[in-house]
N, C-alpha and C positions, 0 to 999 in steps of 0.2 A: 687447539682448544676443543675439549669435548663439549657436547651439548649440555652437559650438566654443570659447567663452571663458567664464571664470568671473570676475565682477566682485567687488568687495570685499564687497558685501552678501551675495552667494551664498556667498562663501568663509567669511564669519563663520557663516552658517547651517550650512554643512557641518561646520565645526569644532565648533560647539555640538551638532549632531546626533550627531557621532562621540563627543563627550564623554558624552552621555546614553546612547548605546547601550552604551558601556563600563561606565558606572555601573550600568545595569540588569543587566549580566552579571557583575558583580564577584565575587559569591559563587560562581558557577559556575566562574569562572577561579581563585578561591582553592582550589577543590577539586581543581584539576589539579596542585597541589603534589605533587612526587614523594614526599616523606616525609609520612606520615599524621599529622603533629603538629597540635595544636590551634591553631597560629598561622600556617597557610599564608596568605600575605598579598600575593601578586603582584597580584591583582585590586584589592585595597584600595590598595596603593601606587601603582599606575598611575592609579587613579581619583582619588586625592587629588592626584596630580601634575597631571593634566590639568584637574581642577576649579579648581586654583589659577590656571591660565591662563584658564579660562572666566570666572572672576570679573573678571579684568582686561578681557577682551574685551567683556563685557556692560556695563562701565562706560564704554566709549568713546562719544563723541558725534560723529557725522558722520566716521567714520574714513576714512583713506586706507589703501592697502595697506601702506604703511610703518608707520603706527601700529598696524594690526592685527597685522602681523608682530612688532613690538616687544612687544605685549601677550602674544601667544602664547609668544614666545621667553622673555621675562623672567619671565612668570608660571610657566611650566613649570620653568624653571631654578631659581627660588627655592623652588618648591613640591615639587621632586623628592624622592621617598622611595624607599629601597631601590634595589637594582641595576636592577630593571626600570623604575622611575620615572626614575632618572638617565639610563638609555639612551634612554627615550622622550623626555625633555627634550632630549637631544642630537639626536635625530632631528628634533624640531620646530625646534631651533635651526638646523640645516643647511637644512631645508626653507624656513624663513622667509628665510634668506639668498638663496635662489633666487627668491623671489617679491616681496621687499620693494620693489624698484625698478620693478615693473610696475603699469600701470593695470588691465590685465586679464590673466588667466592663460590662455595658449593650451596646446594639447597639448604643443608643444615646450617651453614654459616649465615645465610640470608634470613632464615627463620629466626635465628637467635638475634640477629641485628635488628629485625623488626621489633622484637620484644624489648631490646635495649632502648630503641628509639622511643617507644611508648612509655617505658619506665622513666626515662629522663625527662620527657615532656610533662608527664603528670606531676613529677616532683617540682617542676619549675612554676606551676600554677598553684597559688595558695588555696583556692576553692574551685577545683575543676567542675565544670558544668557539663552534664551529659546532653547529647544532641548537637555537639559541636565537632570541630576538626579532631579533637582528642578521641571522641567516641568512634569516629570513622577509622582513625589510625589504630585504635585498640581492636576494632572489629577485624581489620585486615591482618594484624599481628596474631590474633587468636586463631584465625582461620589458617594461617601459615603453619602453626603448630599442629592443628587438626589434620591438615593435608598430609603432613609428614608422618603423623601417627597412623593415618589410614593406609598410606602407601609409602613405606620407607624408600622405595626405589623410584619414586615419582620423578619425572624429568623436569628440568628447569622451566620449560615453556608452559607445561600444564600447571606447574606450581605457581608461577607468577600470574597466569591467567585466572587461576582459582582465587588467589588473594585479591586481585582487582575486582573480580566479579562480586565477591562477598563485601568488599569495601563499598562498592556502589549500592549493594542491597542495604547496608547499614545507613549509607547516606540518604537513601530514599525513605528510611524510617525516621530520620531526624525530626520531621514535623510532628510525629507522634510523641516524641520525647520532649520537645519544647513547644508548648502551645502557641507562643508568639510566632513561630515559623508556620504553624498550621493556619493560623488566622491570616497571615500575610500571603499564604499560598506559595511558599518557597522552601527549598531545602537549605541546609546550612551552607553559607558561602565559603567558609574556610574548608569545610569537608569537601566541597566540590573542587576547590583549588587543589587539594591533596590528591584527589582521584585523577585530575587532569595531569598532574606531574607523573603519577604512576603509569597512566596510559601512554604518555609521551615516551617515558623510559622503556616501556614494553615495545613500542614501535621500533625503537633503535635495536633492542635485543633481537627482534624478528628480522632485522635487516631491511626494514621498509625505507623507501625514499621519503624522508620527512621534510616537508616543505615548511619549515619553521624559521627560515632565513639564516640558519646556521648550517653550513655544510661541514660536518665533522669529518676530518681526515686524521686518523690516529687520535692524539689527544689535543693537538692544536686545531683551531677552527677559526672560521671567519668572524667569530664574535670578538676577536682581538682587533678587528678593523670594522667597528660598527658604523662608521660614518656613512659610506655610500649605501650600505644595506638599510640602515635605519631611515635614511633619507628616502629610499625607494618605498618605504612603508607609508610615507606621508602622501596619501592619495589626493587630498585637497590641501593646497599649499598656503592659503592665506586665512589666518584667524581674524575674523571680522566681527566687530562689536559696535553697536550704536543704540541710541534711545530714540524712539519715535515720539514726538510731541503731537498727539492726535489732533487732527483738524476736521476729520470726517467720521462718519459713523463707523464703528469698529465692533462688530458683533462676534459671537462665538463662531458663527459660520464663516465670517471674514477671517478670523484667526486660523481656522482649519485650512482654508484655502491658501493663506499666507505660508503656513507651515509646510503644506504640500509643495508649494513652489520652492521653498528653501531646500526641501528634501530632494528636489529634482536637480539642484545645482550643488549640493554639498552634504555634509554630515555634521555630527556633534552639535545638533540644533537645540537651542534653548530659547523659547519665546515666553516671556512673562508679562502679563498685562496687569496694570494697576491704575485704576481710575483713568486719567487722561494721558498716560504714558505706556509705552510698550518697550521692554528691554529685549534686545535681540543679540544672540551669539550664534555664529555659524562658521564652519570651516568650508571654504570653497576655493575654486581656482579662478573665479571671476567675481570679486567683491562688488564690482560695478552693477552687476545684475541684481544683487541683493539690495543695494542702495536704491537703484531705480524703482524696484517694486515697492520698497518701503516709503518712498516719496509720494506714492499714491495716497497714503493714509495721513500724511502730515509732514512737518519739518523734522530734521534730524539734528541730534546733538550728541556730544561725547563719542564721536566716531573714532575708532581705533582699528587699524589694519596692520597685522604683523606677518611678515614672511617667515613661516615656520621652518622651511628648509634652510633659510639663511641663518635663522636663530639656532637651529640644531647644529649646523657646522661650526658656528661660533662657540657654542657650548662645548663641543668636542675638543676644539683647539685649546680652549681656555681651561678645560677641566684639570689636566695634569698640572698646569701652572698654579691653578687655584689651590689644589691639595697641598702642593709644596709650599706655596706662600702662606697658607693658613697655618701649617705646622711651624714654619719659621716665625711667623708673627706671634703664635701662641708661646713659643719658647722665649722670644724677646720680651713680650708683654709680661710674661710670668716673672722674668728676671728684673724688669723695670718696676713692676708694681710692688710696693711694700707688702710683705707677708702679713696676712690677717689671721686671727684665730678662727673666724667664722666667715664664710662667703655664701652667696645665694645665687642659684641659677633658676630661671623661670622660663617655661615655654609660654610664648605670647603670640597674639594675633592682632595685627593692626597697630597703627601709629599711636593712637590714643592709649590703648592698653599698655603698650611698651613704655610710654611716658609715666604712666601710673606706677608700674613696677619699678622703674628707675628711681622715681621720687621716693619710693618706699625702701630703697636700699639694695635693689637687685644688682648684682655685679655683672651678670651676663644674661642676655636674653637669647633664647633659641626660637627663631621664627618657625612657626608650624601650627600646631594645634589641630583644629578640626579639619581644615582643608588639606593639610599635608602633614602626616605624622612624621616627626623627626626619627632618625635611626639611632640605634645604640651608639654608632660611631659619632653621630652628631653630639650625643650626650658626652662621650669620652673626650671629644675635642673641646667642649665647653668646660669640662672638669680641668683639662690641661691649662686653660686660659685663666682660671681663677686661682690666684696664689693664696690659698688658705689651707689650714690643717683640716678643718671640718667644713663640709659644704652641704647645704640644704638644697634639694632639688624639688621644684614644684611642677609636676607634669601638666596639671590643669586640664586633663582629658583622660577619661578612663581607658582610652585606647593607647595611651602613651606610658602608663604606669609600669607595665611589664618591661618596656625598653629601658626605662630609668632604673628599674631593679637589676636588669642585666648589666647595665653600665656600672652600677654599684658593685656587683660581684666581680667585675673585671678590673676594678681599681684597687690597687694594693698600697699605694703610698699616701692616700688621703682617706679620711673618714667621710663616707657619703651617707647622708640621711635622706631618704625619699619620703616626703610627706604626700600621702595618697590623695592629692587634690584632683577632682574629676571635672572641674569647671574653672574658668578664669576667676569668677567672683570668689570661689573657694580659695584660690591661690592668693588673691588680694587679702582676704580675711586672715589667712595663715601668716602672711608676712607682717600684717599689722600687729598680730599678737606675739611677735617675737620680742623677748625681753633679754637684753644683753647680760643682765646680772644672773640669769638662770643658766643651768648647764644645758648642753645640747640635747641631752635626753629629756630633761624637763620641758624644754621648749617644744621638742617633737611631740611629746605627750599632750601639751596644751593645744598646739596647733591642730593635731589630729582630732581632738575633742571639739574645738571651736568650729571646724569646717562642717561638722555634722549639723550645725544650726543654720547653715546657708542652703536655701533652696534656689535653684536656677531654672529659668525658662528661656528658650532661645527661639526667636521668630524667623522662619524661613519659608520657602515655597516647596510644594510637592513636585517631584519630577515624573511621577507616574500615578496611575489609579491604583488604589489598594484599599483593603479593609483591615484596620488594626486598632487595638484598644477600644473595640466597640464603636469605632468611628469610620464612616464612609469618606474616603479621601479621593479627590480627583486631581489630575495633573493641573498645576497652576494654583491650587488652593494655598492659602496661607496657613501655616501650622505653628502652634506653640509646643515645642518639644521640651518636656520636663526631665527631671533626673531619672525617671523610671518609665517614661512613655509619652505618648501624645496627650497634651493637656487640653488643647483647643484647636478647632479647625474652622476657618471662615474665608470670606472673600476680601475683607478689609484688614489691613495691617494693624491699625490702631485698635479696632474692635476686637480682633483676635488677641492682641496684647492684653487688653483689659480682661478678657476671659481667662487668659493664661495666668495672670496675676491673681485673679479670684480663686483659681484652683490651688495656688500656692499659699494663700493667706491663712493665718490662724490667729488665735487670741494673743499669742506671744510676739507677734510681728512688731518690730520697732522701726525698721528701715527698708525702703524699696530703692534699689539702685538701678538706674537705666543707663546702659552703654549703647549708644547708637552707632550703627555700622557705616561702611563707606557708601552704601546705597540709600542712606537716610540722612536727613539734615537736622540741624539743631532746633530749628523752628518746629518741626513735626514732633521731635523728641520732647520739647518743652510743652507742647500742646497735650501730649500723652501724660506728662507729669502733672499738668493742671487737672486733667480728668481724674487721675489717681488721687491727687490731693483732696479733690472734692468728695470722692467716694470713701477715702480713708483719712479723715481729718486728724486722727490721733497718731498717724504714722508719718515719719519724715520721708520725703521723696527727693532724691538727688539725680541730676542728669550729668553724664560724663561722655566725652568723645571716646568711642572705642576704636572706630575705624576698621572693624573686622569685616572681611569679605563674607558673602553668602548669607550671613545672618543680619536681618534688618535691625533687630534689637537683641541684646543679651540682658536679661533682667534678673536681679537677685532679690530675694526676700529673706531678711534675717531679724 
């Protein structure tokens, strides 16, 4: 192979090396999330997306460029999660179109493939926003053409290095393109993920020893046997959670010392204080030490210790069986269930939310939402399990809509209508407004209009200090996150909820719906409802069990 071409073996190595570089940086990328919520997930979504493709790549025997391209494109499309994952899958899809018919990739082919990648991804997004992964990808692709025009004889190493250098320059400019990034003091997380993939791929091209847990030999690699390797990645083996019922003075200084102790024995630490309780999460090799230290401050409740290494092994053993069983179950259920004209699929979070959707007629619930975005394949599996000619999908999260749209485009035997619900309350409103006597198109139009009347606020805690939406936020603060930004920040959950609702209220408001989460109880939710009833006597207030994780309350005003 000459220095100016990439054959199929090297291409596979570069892809897998890029995959592992992204995987190794995913938590860092997660932390670039603009909002300091505990479920920033861009790095996770992009990693799960590309790992889906990596599994297909490593399963190939003696691949051609066409087979490799199909594995990357198909694997990433089906595994795509979240907006960043879907856009990444579209970049791969376009790129693979540019290389699939080649025996070797030249600089000219690579430049054209970069352009095809950007063109495909931009087409997939209805309203492309600059200052995102799309901008970084386009910057790199445009630079590729410029480099080739400046020096038609440029060698591959200088070419790839130049593309990455410019992509990183564009990435560093993203805060100037999106004010919200500048205010939060971060670059675009999706763009950073893309740059890390390119850097990892370049390392493989240079022949570097890449310590990303995958030792690539030809096209096959150790990624086909992830068990022992992934287990080795688990530095601290026990996921330990508990709540401290405070019995002694617990100041901010006390909390800092407690956190410092936990950091000395583990990682993935979350310590959230609320009045007389402290919720603790830590990964450690000695849960007893965490428990002993916590007992200094009070008694413990809701203790939970999981062996993550054991869980990981069980998941690996069960995964293949689960996939096969799910497919078989879907086929059997589809055959057994009487065919319907119309079916409904909803993304849901929490037991209470699920019950509400089922009561309203949802045929299938996809567990996911804010804390774990379902993949395109999850959507496709759900579609297989609903025996109906026309199926409405309610994503109920702005970060899931693109995956739903992608599943829609991949489904040929059923009519799929994606109602662009961005929150669970919007999904509930959409389903309530379905009228069997109307056509699918008429219902879709009515639902889409009705969800515009629903405002949503979600109460959670901040995981880091930041400044956003003109608000100073400190780690552990309670935040009310609205449809377009942070509505309120405070120290008390109920008070912050009141401020959040006040920001959502207008003269047309008729109903306030409170959905309380798994870390909140009905008594507190009812007390909040009483306060809202007193403040807004002309508006109905209802309380529902949501059961959602992470968010103390999800509150809608309509």
